N, C-alpha and C positions, 0 to 999 in steps of 0.2 A: 597328420594322418591318426588315428585313435592307436595307439601301441598296446595298452592295457585295456579291462575294464573288469573292476571288482564291484561287486555285489554283496550284500550283505543285510539279511534279514526285511528280504523285499518282497514282500507276497507270499509265496510258496517256496521262494527262493533263500535257504538258509545262508548259504555261503558258496559264490563261483566267482570263477576267474577265467578271463577267456585272454587268450597271448593272440591278439591280432597283427594282420600281414601286411601288407600292400595289395593291391589286386581286389580279388572277389572273396569277400568272408559270407560262406553260407550257411544259415541256419535251419538245420531241418527239423522233423518228429512228428509221431501221433497227434490229428487233433487235441487239443484240448492240454497239451504236454505242457506249454508255456512257454514256447515259441515268441510271442507276442510279449511277454513278461520284458524282457532281452530289451525288446525296441521302447517299452514303456523305460525299462531305467534310462535308457541313453537320451529318451524324452527330457527324463526330471535332470540328468546329468548335465544338458545345456541350456537348464532354467524353465521347464515346462512345469506346469502348474501341479501344486504339491498338496494330496489331499490325505489328514492321517488315516485314511484305511489300508493304504500300501504296507504300513507296518506289519510283518510277520505279528504271528498271533502268540503272546506271551515274549514278545520282546518288547523293547524303551523305544527305539530308534530302527529306521532304516539306513543306510547308512550304500552311496554309491561314488566311484572313485575313476576318474578315468586320467589316464596319463597320454600325452598327445607330442608326437612330434614335427615339428613343421616343416612344409615341404622345402627341399633345397632351391627346386627350380623355379620358383616364383621371383627371383632376385628379390629375396625379402618383402615382397611386399605386405604379406601376411605379419610379418615380425613387425614392420613400420605401425599398421592399423594398428596392432595391441598396443604400442608401445603410444600410439597418440590417445588410447584412451585409459593411458595409467597403469598398463599392466605390465611386468618386468617378467621378461621370459629368459631362462638359461641361456647359460654360454652354450649349452649343446644342444639349442632350441627346443628346448624338453616344455611343457605345460604341466601343470595338477591339478584338474580340478576335482572339489570333492564339495558331496550334499549331502546333508543329513536330515532327515524330516522323524522327529519327535513325536510319539505317540498323540500326545498335544497338538500336534498338529502345525505345531513350528520348524521353520525351515532355515538351517542353516548355510550360509554359500560360500566355499575357501578356493580362492586362486592359488597355486603351490604356498599352500597352507595358511595364507592370510585373508583376515572374513573379508567380504564383499558384499556391496549390496545388489540383490537380486536383477535389479533393473540393469547393472553394469557386469554381471556374470551370465546373464541372457545375454545380451549385447555378444561378449566374448565365445559361447556356445555358439550362436549362429554363426557366427565366420568360423566356426572349427566341422561345424558339419552343418549337413541339409540333410534333414529328415520326410520323407514321404513315406505319409499313410492315405488312411480315407479321407481326411481332412481333407491334404491338398488336389486331392482328386474332385472332393466339393468344390474347392475355390475355385478348381479348373471351369467350373459350370459356372459360375459365378461370373458375370460382364464384367464389375465392377474389378476384379482381380484382373484381368486381360492388359490393364495398361501397364500396369506392374511389372508383368509379366515381360512386356516388350521392352520397359527402359531398363529392364535387368539386361538384357539380351544386348542394350548399347553400351555395355560396360562404364567405365568413367567417364565417357564423352556424355552417357545418358543421365549420368549423375550429376555433373556440372550444369550441363542443360535444364534439368529440373529443380536444380540450386538457382540457379538466376530468373527462372521462372517464378519458385515461390518466394525469393527476396524480394523481386518487384509487384507482384500481387500482394505481400504484406504491405508498402509503401502503399502501394494505390489504395487498397481497404482501409489504411487508419486515415487516410486524408477522406475518402470520401464517406466513413463514418461520421466523419467531423461536420463536413460539410452537411450531411443528414439532420444531424444533431442542434444545427442552426437555423437549419430550415425547417423547424418546427411550427405550429401555426399562428399564426399574427395573434390570434386573441391568448393562445397560453404566452407568447412572449410579451404581452402587457402585462398580464396577470401579474408573471414571474417581475418582470421587473419593480411593479408597482408595490407589491410585497417584499423585495430585498430592500426598496427606497424607502417604508415602511421601517422596515429591521433597522436601518443604516441610521435613520434618525432616532427610532428609540435610543438606539444605542449610545449617538453623538451627542443626546442631551442628557446623560450622566453625566460624562466627560469623567471616565474612568481614569485612575491611575494607577499603574501599577502597583502592587503594595501598599496598598491603602488600606482595605480591606481591616488588613492584620492592625493597621494601627488604629482605625476607628474601633475595634473588637476593644481595645487598649483602653483607650479615652472613656469609650461609656462605662465600663468597669468602674473608671477613677470617678466617674462626675455622678454614677450610682452609689457608689459611697462616701459621698461627700463627707455624711455627720460623721461617720466611722472613721476618717480620714483625721477629719479636726480633732475628735475627741483624744483619738490615739498621741497625734502629735502633739497635743498640747501637754498630756498627762507623763512625754517623754521628756520635753522641754520643762516642765515643773521638777520632775525628778531629779533633773541633770542641776539644776540654778537654783530652786524654789522648797518653800517649807519648811516648819517653823525648827526644826533639827536642822535644819541648812541641807543643802541640794550634795549631789555625789561628787560634784567639783570641790564644792566646800570642803568635803568628807576625804577628800582625797590630795589636797592642800595640806588637811592639818598630818595627815599618814607621811606626807613626803619630809613634812618639817619635823617629824617626830623621830623618823629613822633617819634624818640629813644630821639631829642631835646625837645619837646611838652613834653614827658612823664616826663619831669624833674619837670613840672610846673604842672601836672596831673595824677598821678597814674593809673587812668582808662584807662591809653592808652598804659600801660605796656604786656598787655596779644595783642595787637595789633603790637606791636613792634616782638612778637614771632609771627605772623600768618606770620608776612611780610618775616621774616626772614625763616622760613620753604617756603614760595614760592618761596624764592632767591634761595635756596639750591635746591628745586624741579626744577625748571627753569634751574639752570647749571648742574644737572645732566641730564635733558633732550637733553641741549645742544650736552653735552658731548657723549652721545648715538648714537644723531643725524649724529655729526662729527664722529665716528666709522662708521656706518650706510651707510655714504657715503662715504666713501674711498674704501668700499668694491664693490660699485656696478661700475660694467662695461658690457659695450657690448658685450655678447658672442652669435654671430647668428650660431656659430659651436652646441651648446648646446640647442639652441631652435630647431633648426632641431631635433637633436638627441631625445629630448624630442615627440617630434611632431610624429618622429617615431616611438619609443616607445609606445605612445596611440593609434596608429594605429596599431600597430601588436597583442594589448592586442582587441581592439574593433573587429578585425577579428577575433579573438578567441571568442570573446562573441558570434560573431552571430553563430558560426558554434556550440560550443559546452557548452554554460551557459552563464545564464545572469549577474554574477559577476565574479571573481577572484578564489572567495570561491567553487561557482559550476563548474568551470573547473578544479579546482586541483581535485574535488570529482569523475569529472569522470573520469581524469587521472588514478585517484585511479581502478575505475571500468576495464577501459583498461588490467590495469597490471593484476586484476586477470581474469579477460577474457581471456588475453594471455595465463597466468599461466597454466588456465585451457584448451585450445587447445591444448598447447605442451607438455600437460601431458594427454590426451584427453583419449589414448588407455587405459594409465593405469587405469583411471579414469572409463572408461566402463566396466573394468576386476572387477575391486572393487563393481561397480554396479552391475554386473551377477553374481558374487558371492552373494550379499546382496539379491538381487531378489530370487535366490534360496532358500536361508535362509529362505524370506519371504512369497515364494511361498508354502515350507513346513507347516508354521503357518496357513495359510490361508487353505490348504487343510485339515490338522486335524481339526479347526474348521469347514469348511464346511462336515466334512462328520460325526462328532455328529448331526449337523443340519440335514441331511438329514436321519440318524439312526430314530432322534428324527420325521422329518415328516412322515416317514414310519411306525414307530409305532403308530403315530397320526392318518393314514391315514387309517389303517387297524381299530383303534376304531372306526373312522369316518365311516367306511364303514356298521361295525355293528349295533352301534346307528342310524344309519340313516335307515337302513332298519326295524328296530324295529319301529322308529317315523315313519318312511311313510307307514309303514303297519296299522297303530292306523290312520290312516290322509286316510285311504280309499285306499291305495296303495300297496298292499301285495306283489305285483306282480313284482314291481318297483323295481328296485337297483339303488345305486348309485355306481361309481368307481373311484377311483383316479388313475390317471395316471403321471408317471413319466418321463420326457424325461430331459436327462443330458445336459448339456449348451455345447457350444464347448471352452467357455474361460470362467476363473473367472468371479465371480460377485459380489455383494455387497449383492445379495438377494440369495447366498448361489450357490450349483453348478447342481441344477435343474429347469424346469418347472413344473408347475404344473397346472394339468387339470382335473376337474370332469367330467366325462362321465355319462350317463345316459343312462336306460334301463329302460322303463314304461310297456312292456310285456314280458312275459317268451318268450325264444327261441328266441329274436330277438339280435342283438349283439348291444355293447354300443358306444353311439353318444355324439358329445358336445352336451351341453344341449341348447347352441342354435338352433339348426340343429332342436332336437326333442321333446322338452318339451313345454306344450300349457299354456297357461295364469294360469289356474288355477292348474294344478303342477309345474306351478314355485313357484305359491304363498305359495304353499301347504310345497314345497322343503324349502325356504325361511323359515318358522315358523317353519322348524322342525329344520333349523340351528340355528334360535334363540334360540329354547328350547334348544339349548346343549350350545352355547355360554353363554346363562343367569347362567350356573351352574359353569362357570370359570371367567367369565369377571366380576363378582361384580356389573356390573350398573345399580342403583335403579329404573330404570324407564326403561320401551319400550314403543315403540309409534308405533301402526299400521295404515295405513289408507288405509281402504277398504282392508283388506289380505283375502276378501270374494271372490274379484272378478273372476267371470268365475267361480265358485265350488257351487254347489248344493246337493242337496240329502243327503243323509245319508254321505257324504264325508264332508260334510258342518257341519252338526251335532259334524262327529269327529275333526271339525277342532273347533269351540265352545269346546267343551271337553280339548282341547288339550289347547286351550286358558285360559281357566279356570285352568289348572293344574299350566300353567307359572305363571298366576296371584297368584299362593300360594308363590311362592318365589319373586317375585319381581311384580314393580307395573305396571299396563297396562294400558295404553289410546289406544282407539279405535275406528277409524270412520266408521260404517257398516251402512250395508243396510238388514243385514239379523237377519232375527227375533230369530233365532237358537241362532244365537250367543247374540242377545243384553240380551236373558233370563237372560244369566249369569253376568251379572253383578252384583256387589257391591254398584255400583253408573253409575246411568243414567241420563244423561242430553238431554235434546229435543233442536235441532235448530230450529229458526224458523224464517222466513223473511217477516218482516211486513211493513208498512206505516202508517207512522204520520206525518200529514200538507204534504205537497210534498216528504218526504224524504223518502227512504227506510232503512231499517234497518235492520240487525241478531240481533233477541235477543237471549237466552241460558237460559235454564228454568230447576233445577235439580229436579226429579221424585220425587214423593213418590209412593208406591208398589201400589195404585189405578190408579194412574196416567201411570206405566209404564205398566201395562195392555193393558192400552186404548193403548197405542203407539205401540207394541208390536201388537196388533187387527191391527193395523193402516197399521201396517209394513206386515200385513199376505195379509186384505183386501181392503185398501185403506181406504179415511176418510168416506165413506160410510160402514164400516163394520158391517154385521150381529154379530145376538146373537150367532148363533153358531161360527162365526168367534171370537167374545169375548170368548166364552167359550174354545175355543181350545187356545188363548191366553192364559188365566188363565193356564190352564192344563201345557201349553208351561213352563211357570212361576214357577208354582208348581215345577215339573220336574224337572228345572234346579237348584231350590232351593236346592229341596229335596237332589240331588247328589250332590252339593258343601258342 
């Protein structure tokens, strides 16, 4: 459950902290005081969409922090689910969620002080709190959401059965898509086959070799500069061997002889003799290699033309099939595979047809099991909803689950699900959106939450004005039902109804105040006497009479006694 909520620089809230308890936590206050701001803050805390306009004017960022304590009565189920998501829970079963929204709109999420991606953060938040608001009432009106609600009521059995259907459908869908791809029009297939054959022939005609382009570029450079190569190597050879004054070899030999004679008078020159000898032999080796190299040089215009043509052919293929010879050869392998597939297309289609039949059978088996489970759950739902709605002052109302078979397989199963509603005896059932009033919708949703709380194990439920459009005895029944739900899970509720507020285990008053030139929302925890005064205000306004205060005290005592 949510033990502590701290909100800073959020809309009109400068700083507020709520110490929440198990059971029923009620938030009341004048219209416009900012009660729904607390619900909005909790929505952001569990991963709701964040916008920069929630940051209080003059502040750099809004910060919302919630400390949760995992329930003890679920056998560690929630802890295991969180750990499966990679979230470490403290030894005392504590979990801290923090959300910061910067003025520029950037959002930072932390779990136990560690940054977390919003997707994970939202997943964790959704397992800690179920938040009911106007959006969820609208979802109840949407038939597309009804199947999801029914499957949620089936608990882990529903999750497993739906997962089996989804896996079987994906397997079937993959095979059927592949089969449909191969069953393209015959003309398209022939055109594709001709084009691939042409491309393969064009690539094969060049007889590409990996790495040859670099070698050809180097050879063309040499052939284009043959005259320069001859001139420079001849000049180098002459410098080493020839000339009227003698070549470098002759000069090196003279120098070696002179130093060798001088070394007879000073041994320090002996090493220099060796250096000159080494230089002479290296120069002699270079001269011999130059001689061999220049003997191999010859003008080859035919070879240069062939190299140019070869490089042009490679470039043409690169423009059409890949940026390098390696990519072209890889594409050629793809062509070969696709041609093989096209040539044996009919055989492959037959194989896929047989595989699709096998996978369709697997899908139908999984979908049949899911359908049976849904119908069982639908019967239980209709019975349970009849009891819940009767308690909530709708004894003649009836909720019916209708199944419509889907024409094709689906990841959601073999049927559509829609809830039909009959508010009065003798009337035919009709879609919820067409017949249920606002007050009826709120009570139907509360009945659903009551049933879901028993199977889902979410430790906290939040209701935003669940009492809207409800009055009289029906409202008293809603209050009692909320108190009953709060015995199993923590309930946090914004309300204008004193009948509901009287059942609170923990009561907070939301007030709008002005300090200096700034408006802000304050939150106060109320003691018993303050709670009676707040109930009197809710019953009779700010100038509640003595009789109203007496009525409020009686209402408070009666609720306390019944709980």
